[in-house]
C-alpha positions, 0 to 999 in steps of 0.5 A: 602599093602605089597608093600606100606609098602616096599615103605614107611618103612625103611629097618631096621624097616621092618626087625625088624617087620619081626623078631617080627612077626616070633617070635610071630608065633613061640610062638603061635606054641609052645603054640599050641603044649603044649595044644595038638593042633597038626596036623598029616600027617593023618589030612593033607591027610584028608584035602587035600582029602576034598578040592578036591586034587585027585590021578593023579592031578598036583598041584602047591603049594605055602605055609606057614608052620606056618599058618597051625598050629603045625604039628607033623613032620613039613614040612615033613608031609605036603610034604608027604601028598601032594605026597600021595594025588596025588599018583604015577601018579600025580605031585607036583610042588613048586616054590623055588626062591632064592630071597626074594626081588625085582628081580632088586635088586637080579639080580644086586647082583647075583654072580650065581644061583646054581640049586642044592644048592641055597636055597629057600626063599619061606618057609620051605615047599618049601625048604624041597621039593627042597632038596628031591632026586627025586625032579627036579628043573628048571634052571631059576635064578629068579623063579625056580620050583621043581617037583616030578612026572612022568611028572617032566621033561616036567614041568621043563625041558624047563625053562632055556634060557627063557627071562622071567620065566613065558612064555609058556616054564615055569612050571607056564604056563604048569600047566595051559596048562595041566589042573592042580591046584594051592594050596595057602596053608596059602598064597594069591595072594599078596604074591604068585601070580606068576602064574598071570604073565603068563597072562602078558607074553601071551598078546601081548603088555601088557599095563603096563611096568611090566619088567625093560628095561634092559636085564641081563646076569645071570650065572647059575651053572647046576646040573652037576657043569658046569657054563652057562649063560642066558639072563633074564628080571626082574620085574620093581619095580616101577610097582611091587609096584602097584600090587593089586593081592588079588583084583582078588580073588572075580572075580575068585571066582565068575567065579567058578575057585577059592574056599576058603578052610581050611587046618589045621588053614590056610585059603587057596585057591584052583584054577583051573589053566587053568580056571584062565588063561582063565578068566583073559585073557578074562577079560583083553581083555574085561574089562582091568582087571589086577593085577594092575587094578583088577576092570578093567579100 
């Protein structure tokens, strides 16, 4: 639906809709606060424990702060609750792409990606997390990921220089490889289905043209301030418009690798990252299942 709206609705109307939607959410949150409907870090810790996030876990988190409800200290409480839930032996990762449009549009107007300063366009929680002094951010201009945890260097250290940001060297792939979890906190695959692209990269000669045919040279400013550059592919916007990512949810739920959960007021999903990859790889080979053909072909 989101991709259909992008295709059919003029840009100025989309911007007006987004601003109106944001203002409506702000009003709802202020109303909740005035009524005393406030979530604390303690509430979040309890909720994360109840859904099965444990000490030592590796969790990749996509999020929408406003969907949770009014939180006492905002994004700070969410991030601290996540970090405390996995403890010092666990890892929390958050995608924080500086891009909120089609990758092709973004890369064509990109001057350079600044790993230390380019802000996240994926919400307040991801931006708060990115700016923490102990968060290490991967170096990829289209899909950077930050991590806090003892294995942070492993998860984010090999992202730079890869032609796509979803291959075996990416944080997304490594979370699955290491048996991690993916928490969709107030969001779904339709607006946060990044890990699904790992399957496309893992399959030889994937049957849909998901990448635009041109290789782009992207400049990147490293953490030490030096400038470098790398080649990258970006998604083909015409193929991106055909995504039906949420259509995969019933299959993954049926296979036991996805559960629907609630955090505050937010309808959320908790996914076994390795299990999801295995299911989707098998379903692609046997039934032609993809995010474009969730019921097979």
